[in-house]
N, CA, C, O and CB atoms as a CASP TS submission, in Angstrom:
PFRMAT TS
TARGET T0000
AUTHOR 0000-0000-0000
METHOD Language model
MODEL 1
PARENT N/A
ATOM      1  N   MET     1       1.115  -1.102   0.199  1.00  0.00           N
ATOM      2  CA  MET     1       0.160  -0.330  -0.069  1.00  0.00           C
ATOM      3  C   MET     1       0.730   1.349  -0.102  1.00  0.00           C
ATOM      4  O   MET     1      -0.011   2.303  -0.339  1.00  0.00           O
ATOM      5  CB  MET     1      -0.937  -0.691   0.987  1.00  0.00           C
ATOM      6  N   MET     2       2.144   1.446   0.179  1.00  0.00           N
ATOM      7  CA  MET     2       2.759   2.145   0.387  1.00  0.00           C
ATOM      8  C   MET     2       3.702   2.902  -0.824  1.00  0.00           C
ATOM      9  O   MET     2       4.128   4.049  -0.957  1.00  0.00           O
ATOM     10  CB  MET     2       3.185   1.584   1.273  1.00  0.00           C
ATOM     11  N   ARG     3       3.807   1.551  -1.700  1.00  0.00           N
ATOM     12  CA  ARG     3       3.697   2.287  -2.898  1.00  0.00           C
ATOM     13  C   ARG     3       2.574   2.698  -3.861  1.00  0.00           C
ATOM     14  O   ARG     3       1.458   2.235  -3.629  1.00  0.00           O
ATOM     15  CB  ARG     3       4.366   1.760  -3.512  1.00  0.00           C
ATOM     16  N   PRO     4       2.781   3.727  -5.193  1.00  0.00           N
ATOM     17  CA  PRO     4       2.207   3.956  -5.814  1.00  0.00           C
ATOM     18  C   PRO     4       2.051   3.044  -6.512  1.00  0.00           C
ATOM     19  O   PRO     4       2.895   2.165  -6.684  1.00  0.00           O
ATOM     20  CB  PRO     4       2.389   4.755  -6.116  1.00  0.00           C
ATOM     21  N   GLY     5       0.489   3.104  -7.259  1.00  0.00           N
ATOM     22  CA  GLY     5      -0.742   1.758  -7.871  1.00  0.00           C
ATOM     23  C   GLY     5      -2.335   1.960  -7.169  1.00  0.00           C
ATOM     24  O   GLY     5      -2.767   2.776  -6.355  1.00  0.00           O
ATOM     25  N   PRO     6      -3.103   0.566  -8.055  1.00  0.00           N
ATOM     26  CA  PRO     6      -4.213   0.738  -8.189  1.00  0.00           C
ATOM     27  C   PRO     6      -4.464   0.248  -6.421  1.00  0.00           C
ATOM     28  O   PRO     6      -5.644   0.561  -6.264  1.00  0.00           O
ATOM     29  CB  PRO     6      -4.846  -0.062  -9.563  1.00  0.00           C
ATOM     30  N   SER     7      -3.978  -0.335  -5.070  1.00  0.00           N
ATOM     31  CA  SER     7      -4.616  -0.381  -4.165  1.00  0.00           C
ATOM     32  C   SER     7      -3.801   1.046  -3.170  1.00  0.00           C
ATOM     33  O   SER     7      -4.236   1.602  -2.161  1.00  0.00           O
ATOM     34  CB  SER     7      -4.641  -1.979  -3.679  1.00  0.00           C
ATOM     35  N   ARG     8      -3.103   1.187  -3.584  1.00  0.00           N
ATOM     36  CA  ARG     8      -2.624   3.334  -2.901  1.00  0.00           C
ATOM     37  C   ARG     8      -4.055   3.693  -3.018  1.00  0.00           C
ATOM     38  O   ARG     8      -4.860   3.652  -2.087  1.00  0.00           O
ATOM     39  CB  ARG     8      -1.290   4.896  -4.340  1.00  0.00           C
ATOM     40  N   ASP     9      -4.382   4.154  -4.595  1.00  0.00           N
ATOM     41  CA  ASP     9      -5.246   4.663  -4.859  1.00  0.00           C
ATOM     42  C   ASP     9      -6.439   4.551  -4.425  1.00  0.00           C
ATOM     43  O   ASP     9      -6.974   5.615  -4.115  1.00  0.00           O
ATOM     44  CB  ASP     9      -5.204   4.610  -5.654  1.00  0.00           C
ATOM     45  N   TYR    10      -7.184   3.382  -4.268  1.00  0.00           N
ATOM     46  CA  TYR    10      -8.509   2.926  -4.367  1.00  0.00           C
ATOM     47  C   TYR    10      -7.884   2.912  -2.562  1.00  0.00           C
ATOM     48  O   TYR    10      -8.654   2.040  -2.158  1.00  0.00           O
ATOM     49  CB  TYR    10      -9.118   1.318  -5.576  1.00  0.00           C
ATOM     50  N   TYR    11      -7.244   3.200  -1.609  1.00  0.00           N
ATOM     51  CA  TYR    11      -7.125   3.322  -0.322  1.00  0.00           C
ATOM     52  C   TYR    11      -7.255   4.831  -0.092  1.00  0.00           C
ATOM     53  O   TYR    11      -7.993   5.114   0.852  1.00  0.00           O
ATOM     54  CB  TYR    11      -5.871   2.688   0.172  1.00  0.00           C
ATOM     55  N   LEU    12      -6.836   5.615  -0.588  1.00  0.00           N
ATOM     56  CA  LEU    12      -6.454   6.718  -0.164  1.00  0.00           C
ATOM     57  C   LEU    12      -8.389   7.227  -0.766  1.00  0.00           C
ATOM     58  O   LEU    12      -9.192   7.715   0.029  1.00  0.00           O
ATOM     59  CB  LEU    12      -4.678   7.413  -0.954  1.00  0.00           C
ATOM     60  N   ARG    13      -8.726   6.952  -2.248  1.00  0.00           N
ATOM     61  CA  ARG    13      -9.706   7.534  -1.727  1.00  0.00           C
ATOM     62  C   ARG    13     -10.637   6.466  -0.753  1.00  0.00           C
ATOM     63  O   ARG    13     -11.778   6.817  -0.452  1.00  0.00           O
ATOM     64  CB  ARG    13     -10.413   8.168  -2.883  1.00  0.00           C
ATOM     65  N   ARG    14     -10.342   5.743  -0.490  1.00  0.00           N
ATOM     66  CA  ARG    14     -11.432   5.554   0.897  1.00  0.00           C
ATOM     67  C   ARG    14     -11.596   6.563   1.634  1.00  0.00           C
ATOM     68  O   ARG    14     -12.522   7.361   1.783  1.00  0.00           O
ATOM     69  CB  ARG    14     -11.064   4.566   1.946  1.00  0.00           C
ATOM     70  N   ARG    15      -9.873   6.351   2.399  1.00  0.00           N
ATOM     71  CA  ARG    15      -9.995   7.872   3.556  1.00  0.00           C
ATOM     72  C   ARG    15     -10.574   9.259   3.102  1.00  0.00           C
ATOM     73  O   ARG    15     -10.762   9.999   4.068  1.00  0.00           O
ATOM     74  CB  ARG    15      -8.414   8.408   4.046  1.00  0.00           C
ATOM     75  N   SER    16     -10.867   9.744   2.035  1.00  0.00           N
ATOM     76  CA  SER    16     -11.083  10.754   0.949  1.00  0.00           C
ATOM     77  C   SER    16     -12.538  10.978   1.980  1.00  0.00           C
ATOM     78  O   SER    16     -13.095  11.856   2.639  1.00  0.00           O
ATOM     79  CB  SER    16     -11.167  10.155  -1.054  1.00  0.00           C
ATOM     80  N   GLU    17     -12.734   9.168   1.505  1.00  0.00           N
ATOM     81  CA  GLU    17     -14.550   9.338   2.057  1.00  0.00           C
ATOM     82  C   GLU    17     -15.082   9.249   2.883  1.00  0.00           C
ATOM     83  O   GLU    17     -16.276   8.953   2.900  1.00  0.00           O
ATOM     84  CB  GLU    17     -15.406   8.779   1.775  1.00  0.00           C
ATOM     85  N   GLY    18     -14.336   9.488   3.932  1.00  0.00           N
ATOM     86  CA  GLY    18     -14.140   9.427   5.776  1.00  0.00           C
ATOM     87  C   GLY    18     -13.778   8.451   6.848  1.00  0.00           C
ATOM     88  O   GLY    18     -13.659   8.606   8.064  1.00  0.00           O
ATOM     89  N   LEU    19     -13.595   7.121   5.871  1.00  0.00           N
ATOM     90  CA  LEU    19     -13.402   6.232   6.572  1.00  0.00           C
ATOM     91  C   LEU    19     -11.866   6.443   7.365  1.00  0.00           C
ATOM     92  O   LEU    19     -10.988   7.177   6.911  1.00  0.00           O
ATOM     93  CB  LEU    19     -13.625   5.075   5.721  1.00  0.00           C
ATOM     94  N   ILE    20     -11.743   5.694   8.561  1.00  0.00           N
ATOM     95  CA  ILE    20     -10.439   6.207   8.939  1.00  0.00           C
ATOM     96  C   ILE    20      -9.966   4.736   8.979  1.00  0.00           C
ATOM     97  O   ILE    20     -10.721   3.814   9.287  1.00  0.00           O
ATOM     98  CB  ILE    20     -10.290   7.220  10.392  1.00  0.00           C
ATOM     99  N   HIS    21      -8.274   4.530   8.545  1.00  0.00           N
ATOM    100  CA  HIS    21      -7.164   4.274   8.417  1.00  0.00           C
ATOM    101  C   HIS    21      -7.670   1.931   8.705  1.00  0.00           C
ATOM    102  O   HIS    21      -7.579   1.009   7.895  1.00  0.00           O
ATOM    103  CB  HIS    21      -6.043   5.543   9.779  1.00  0.00           C
ATOM    104  N   THR    22      -8.023   1.940   9.837  1.00  0.00           N
ATOM    105  CA  THR    22      -8.702   0.914   9.892  1.00  0.00           C
ATOM    106  C   THR    22      -9.435   0.021   8.667  1.00  0.00           C
ATOM    107  O   THR    22      -9.034  -0.821   7.863  1.00  0.00           O
ATOM    108  CB  THR    22      -9.451   1.321  10.670  1.00  0.00           C
ATOM    109  N   GLN    23     -10.957   0.775   9.013  1.00  0.00           N
ATOM    110  CA  GLN    23     -11.780   0.847   7.910  1.00  0.00           C
ATOM    111  C   GLN    23     -11.669   0.816   6.200  1.00  0.00           C
ATOM    112  O   GLN    23     -12.134  -0.076   5.490  1.00  0.00           O
ATOM    113  CB  GLN    23     -12.215   1.794   8.198  1.00  0.00           C
ATOM    114  N   ALA    24     -11.173   1.631   5.884  1.00  0.00           N
ATOM    115  CA  ALA    24      -9.657   1.271   5.178  1.00  0.00           C
ATOM    116  C   ALA    24      -9.149   0.463   3.899  1.00  0.00           C
ATOM    117  O   ALA    24      -9.218   0.399   2.671  1.00  0.00           O
ATOM    118  CB  ALA    24      -9.007   0.583   6.077  1.00  0.00           C
ATOM    119  N   LEU    25      -8.465  -0.238   5.300  1.00  0.00           N
ATOM    120  CA  LEU    25      -7.502  -1.632   4.899  1.00  0.00           C
ATOM    121  C   LEU    25      -8.776  -2.320   4.420  1.00  0.00           C
ATOM    122  O   LEU    25      -9.182  -2.812   3.367  1.00  0.00           O
ATOM    123  CB  LEU    25      -6.494  -2.619   6.352  1.00  0.00           C
ATOM    124  N   LEU    26      -9.315  -2.099   5.905  1.00  0.00           N
ATOM    125  CA  LEU    26     -10.226  -3.355   6.109  1.00  0.00           C
ATOM    126  C   LEU    26     -11.245  -3.077   4.390  1.00  0.00           C
ATOM    127  O   LEU    26     -11.603  -4.190   4.005  1.00  0.00           O
ATOM    128  CB  LEU    26     -11.417  -3.184   8.048  1.00  0.00           C
ATOM    129  N   SER    27     -11.538  -2.394   3.786  1.00  0.00           N
ATOM    130  CA  SER    27     -11.906  -2.522   2.367  1.00  0.00           C
ATOM    131  C   SER    27     -11.109  -2.762   1.035  1.00  0.00           C
ATOM    132  O   SER    27     -11.312  -3.072  -0.139  1.00  0.00           O
ATOM    133  CB  SER    27     -12.446  -1.521   2.171  1.00  0.00           C
ATOM    134  N   LEU    28     -10.009  -2.416   1.957  1.00  0.00           N
ATOM    135  CA  LEU    28      -8.852  -2.453   0.223  1.00  0.00           C
ATOM    136  C   LEU    28      -8.102  -4.494   0.986  1.00  0.00           C
ATOM    137  O   LEU    28      -7.455  -5.322   0.346  1.00  0.00           O
ATOM    138  CB  LEU    28      -6.522  -0.100   0.187  1.00  0.00           C
ATOM    139  N   ALA    29      -8.438  -4.552   1.996  1.00  0.00           N
ATOM    140  CA  ALA    29      -7.698  -6.603   1.674  1.00  0.00           C
ATOM    141  C   ALA    29      -9.521  -6.893   1.238  1.00  0.00           C
ATOM    142  O   ALA    29      -9.483  -7.448   0.140  1.00  0.00           O
ATOM    143  CB  ALA    29      -6.758  -8.141   4.032  1.00  0.00           C
ATOM    144  N   ARG    30     -11.069  -6.724   1.689  1.00  0.00           N
ATOM    145  CA  ARG    30     -11.373  -7.432   1.206  1.00  0.00           C
ATOM    146  C   ARG    30     -11.918  -7.476  -0.452  1.00  0.00           C
ATOM    147  O   ARG    30     -12.493  -8.315  -1.145  1.00  0.00           O
ATOM    148  CB  ARG    30     -11.922  -7.670   2.045  1.00  0.00           C
ATOM    149  N   ARG    31     -11.285  -5.790  -0.706  1.00  0.00           N
ATOM    150  CA  ARG    31     -11.238  -5.783  -2.290  1.00  0.00           C
ATOM    151  C   ARG    31     -10.577  -6.697  -3.271  1.00  0.00           C
ATOM    152  O   ARG    31     -10.891  -7.366  -4.256  1.00  0.00           O
ATOM    153  CB  ARG    31     -10.721  -4.702  -2.632  1.00  0.00           C
ATOM    154  N   ARG    32      -9.330  -6.372  -2.428  1.00  0.00           N
ATOM    155  CA  ARG    32      -8.816  -8.128  -2.908  1.00  0.00           C
ATOM    156  C   ARG    32      -8.656  -9.527  -2.706  1.00  0.00           C
ATOM    157  O   ARG    32      -7.935 -10.376  -3.231  1.00  0.00           O
ATOM    158  CB  ARG    32      -8.014  -8.263  -3.033  1.00  0.00           C
ATOM    159  N   VAL    33      -9.661  -9.550  -1.658  1.00  0.00           N
ATOM    160  CA  VAL    33      -9.540 -11.369  -1.798  1.00  0.00           C
ATOM    161  C   VAL    33     -11.133 -10.957  -2.906  1.00  0.00           C
ATOM    162  O   VAL    33     -10.980 -11.666  -3.901  1.00  0.00           O
ATOM    163  CB  VAL    33      -9.818 -12.832   0.381  1.00  0.00           C
ATOM    164  N   ASP    34     -11.894 -10.496  -3.001  1.00  0.00           N
ATOM    165  CA  ASP    34     -12.922 -10.087  -4.236  1.00  0.00           C
ATOM    166  C   ASP    34     -11.847 -10.695  -5.338  1.00  0.00           C
ATOM    167  O   ASP    34     -12.146 -11.748  -5.902  1.00  0.00           O
ATOM    168  CB  ASP    34     -13.388  -8.092  -4.449  1.00  0.00           C
ATOM    169  N   VAL    35     -10.635 -10.058  -5.639  1.00  0.00           N
ATOM    170  CA  VAL    35     -10.086 -10.088  -6.980  1.00  0.00           C
ATOM    171  C   VAL    35      -9.659 -11.444  -7.733  1.00  0.00           C
ATOM    172  O   VAL    35      -9.934 -12.047  -8.770  1.00  0.00           O
ATOM    173  CB  VAL    35      -8.959  -9.280  -6.909  1.00  0.00           C
ATOM    174  N   LEU    36      -8.517 -11.618  -6.189  1.00  0.00           N
ATOM    175  CA  LEU    36      -8.390 -13.175  -6.149  1.00  0.00           C
ATOM    176  C   LEU    36      -9.377 -14.287  -6.069  1.00  0.00           C
ATOM    177  O   LEU    36      -9.176 -15.464  -6.368  1.00  0.00           O
ATOM    178  CB  LEU    36      -7.738 -13.429  -5.191  1.00  0.00           C
ATOM    179  N   TRP    37     -10.249 -13.857  -5.714  1.00  0.00           N
ATOM    180  CA  TRP    37     -11.737 -15.227  -5.662  1.00  0.00           C
ATOM    181  C   TRP    37     -12.319 -15.824  -7.361  1.00  0.00           C
ATOM    182  O   TRP    37     -12.671 -16.920  -7.796  1.00  0.00           O
ATOM    183  CB  TRP    37     -13.642 -14.193  -4.767  1.00  0.00           C
ATOM    184  N   ALA    38     -12.162 -14.262  -8.024  1.00  0.00           N
ATOM    185  CA  ALA    38     -12.247 -13.935  -9.722  1.00  0.00           C
ATOM    186  C   ALA    38     -11.441 -14.138 -10.317  1.00  0.00           C
ATOM    187  O   ALA    38     -11.770 -13.998 -11.495  1.00  0.00           O
ATOM    188  CB  ALA    38     -12.417 -12.812 -10.220  1.00  0.00           C
ATOM    189  N   MET    39      -9.982 -14.555 -10.156  1.00  0.00           N
ATOM    190  CA  MET    39      -9.011 -14.755 -10.816  1.00  0.00           C
ATOM    191  C   MET    39      -8.774 -16.247 -10.747  1.00  0.00           C
ATOM    192  O   MET    39      -8.145 -16.885 -11.591  1.00  0.00           O
ATOM    193  CB  MET    39      -8.006 -13.932 -10.412  1.00  0.00           C
ATOM    194  N   LEU    40      -9.523 -16.901  -9.306  1.00  0.00           N
ATOM    195  CA  LEU    40      -9.508 -18.723  -9.063  1.00  0.00           C
ATOM    196  C   LEU    40     -10.258 -19.422  -9.984  1.00  0.00           C
ATOM    197  O   LEU    40      -9.856 -20.391 -10.628  1.00  0.00           O
ATOM    198  CB  LEU    40     -10.171 -19.281  -7.626  1.00  0.00           C
ATOM    199  N   ARG    41     -12.035 -18.607 -10.074  1.00  0.00           N
ATOM    200  CA  ARG    41     -12.846 -18.745 -10.359  1.00  0.00           C
ATOM    201  C   ARG    41     -13.406 -18.658 -11.789  1.00  0.00           C
ATOM    202  O   ARG    41     -14.517 -18.904 -12.259  1.00  0.00           O
ATOM    203  CB  ARG    41     -13.134 -18.288  -9.661  1.00  0.00           C
ATOM    204  N   ASP    42     -11.983 -18.121 -12.440  1.00  0.00           N
ATOM    205  CA  ASP    42     -12.242 -17.899 -14.176  1.00  0.00           C
ATOM    206  C   ASP    42     -11.018 -18.515 -14.317  1.00  0.00           C
ATOM    207  O   ASP    42     -11.200 -19.081 -15.394  1.00  0.00           O
ATOM    208  CB  ASP    42     -12.411 -16.180 -15.020  1.00  0.00           C
ATOM    209  N   LYS    43      -9.705 -18.848 -13.923  1.00  0.00           N
ATOM    210  CA  LYS    43      -8.960 -19.103 -13.980  1.00  0.00           C
ATOM    211  C   LYS    43      -7.826 -18.570 -15.057  1.00  0.00           C
ATOM    212  O   LYS    43      -7.172 -19.066 -15.974  1.00  0.00           O
ATOM    213  CB  LYS    43      -9.327 -19.966 -13.830  1.00  0.00           C
ATOM    214  N   ARG    44      -7.975 -17.172 -14.375  1.00  0.00           N
ATOM    215  CA  ARG    44      -7.452 -15.976 -15.319  1.00  0.00           C
ATOM    216  C   ARG    44      -6.305 -15.637 -14.161  1.00  0.00           C
ATOM    217  O   ARG    44      -6.505 -15.479 -12.957  1.00  0.00           O
ATOM    218  CB  ARG    44      -8.769 -14.496 -15.786  1.00  0.00           C
ATOM    219  N   LEU    45      -4.718 -15.555 -15.071  1.00  0.00           N
ATOM    220  CA  LEU    45      -3.850 -14.672 -14.463  1.00  0.00           C
ATOM    221  C   LEU    45      -3.978 -13.155 -13.806  1.00  0.00           C
ATOM    222  O   LEU    45      -4.386 -12.334 -14.626  1.00  0.00           O
ATOM    223  CB  LEU    45      -3.089 -14.613 -15.304  1.00  0.00           C
ATOM    224  N   PHE    46      -3.859 -12.922 -13.223  1.00  0.00           N
ATOM    225  CA  PHE    46      -3.782 -11.270 -12.801  1.00  0.00           C
ATOM    226  C   PHE    46      -3.294 -10.174 -14.021  1.00  0.00           C
ATOM    227  O   PHE    46      -2.454 -10.592 -14.818  1.00  0.00           O
ATOM    228  CB  PHE    46      -2.557 -11.099 -11.480  1.00  0.00           C
ATOM    229  N   THR    47      -3.678  -9.126 -14.141  1.00  0.00           N
ATOM    230  CA  THR    47      -3.400  -7.865 -15.350  1.00  0.00           C
ATOM    231  C   THR    47      -3.656  -6.923 -14.523  1.00  0.00           C
ATOM    232  O   THR    47      -4.702  -6.868 -13.876  1.00  0.00           O
ATOM    233  CB  THR    47      -4.376  -7.704 -16.825  1.00  0.00           C
ATOM    234  N   SER    48      -2.714  -6.075 -14.457  1.00  0.00           N
ATOM    235  CA  SER    48      -3.951  -4.547 -13.620  1.00  0.00           C
ATOM    236  C   SER    48      -4.104  -4.292 -14.581  1.00  0.00           C
ATOM    237  O   SER    48      -3.397  -3.288 -14.669  1.00  0.00           O
ATOM    238  CB  SER    48      -3.591  -3.049 -12.576  1.00  0.00           C
ATOM    239  N   ALA    49      -4.675  -4.480 -15.807  1.00  0.00           N
ATOM    240  CA  ALA    49      -5.900  -3.633 -16.428  1.00  0.00           C
ATOM    241  C   ALA    49      -7.475  -4.263 -16.089  1.00  0.00           C
ATOM    242  O   ALA    49      -7.457  -5.159 -15.244  1.00  0.00           O
ATOM    243  CB  ALA    49      -5.683  -3.623 -18.192  1.00  0.00           C
ATOM    244  N   PRO    50      -8.509  -3.990 -16.511  1.00  0.00           N
ATOM    245  CA  PRO    50      -9.785  -4.978 -16.175  1.00  0.00           C
ATOM    246  C   PRO    50     -10.024  -5.429 -17.224  1.00  0.00           C
ATOM    247  O   PRO    50      -9.600  -4.790 -18.187  1.00  0.00           O
ATOM    248  CB  PRO    50     -11.074  -4.469 -15.615  1.00  0.00           C
ATOM    249  N   PRO    51     -10.947  -6.958 -17.540  1.00  0.00           N
ATOM    250  CA  PRO    51     -10.677  -7.174 -18.792  1.00  0.00           C
ATOM    251  C   PRO    51     -11.453  -6.413 -19.608  1.00  0.00           C
ATOM    252  O   PRO    51     -12.397  -5.818 -19.087  1.00  0.00           O
ATOM    253  CB  PRO    51     -10.761  -8.405 -19.085  1.00  0.00           C
ATOM    254  N   VAL    52     -11.295  -6.324 -20.565  1.00  0.00           N
ATOM    255  CA  VAL    52     -12.380  -6.005 -21.892  1.00  0.00           C
ATOM    256  C   VAL    52     -13.740  -6.430 -21.978  1.00  0.00           C
ATOM    257  O   VAL    52     -13.863  -7.639 -21.785  1.00  0.00           O
ATOM    258  CB  VAL    52     -11.915  -6.592 -23.122  1.00  0.00           C
ATOM    259  N   THR    53     -14.489  -5.994 -22.139  1.00  0.00           N
ATOM    260  CA  THR    53     -16.216  -7.196 -22.213  1.00  0.00           C
ATOM    261  C   THR    53     -16.761  -6.779 -23.700  1.00  0.00           C
ATOM    262  O   THR    53     -16.986  -5.694 -24.236  1.00  0.00           O
ATOM    263  CB  THR    53     -17.963  -6.630 -20.649  1.00  0.00           C
ATOM    264  N   GLN    54     -16.865  -8.087 -24.103  1.00  0.00           N
ATOM    265  CA  GLN    54     -17.620  -7.749 -25.296  1.00  0.00           C
ATOM    266  C   GLN    54     -19.196  -7.007 -25.218  1.00  0.00           C
ATOM    267  O   GLN    54     -20.131  -7.564 -24.644  1.00  0.00           O
ATOM    268  CB  GLN    54     -17.728  -9.088 -26.000  1.00  0.00           C
ATOM    269  N   ALA    55     -19.298  -5.906 -25.769  1.00  0.00           N
ATOM    270  CA  ALA    55     -21.477  -5.724 -25.661  1.00  0.00           C
ATOM    271  C   ALA    55     -22.123  -6.530 -26.821  1.00  0.00           C
ATOM    272  O   ALA    55     -21.663  -7.141 -27.786  1.00  0.00           O
ATOM    273  CB  ALA    55     -22.294  -3.671 -26.065  1.00  0.00           C
ATOM    274  N   ALA    56     -23.135  -6.337 -26.437  1.00  0.00           N
ATOM    275  CA  ALA    56     -23.868  -7.735 -26.645  1.00  0.00           C
ATOM    276  C   ALA    56     -24.800  -6.996 -28.075  1.00  0.00           C
ATOM    277  O   ALA    56     -25.609  -7.679 -28.703  1.00  0.00           O
ATOM    278  CB  ALA    56     -25.035  -8.430 -24.915  1.00  0.00           C
TER
END
């Protein structure tokens, strides 16, 4: 979280929304678990860019 990147941006955004450090950190942890679960479910490798979805 100390290095610049998407995790730090998310943490700082949650802090700016009024959450205290612990709440923002737990929110970041939940988000990371959600990403990990989606990677395992879809059998995908991690990329920092979101996947491209096809329009119907």
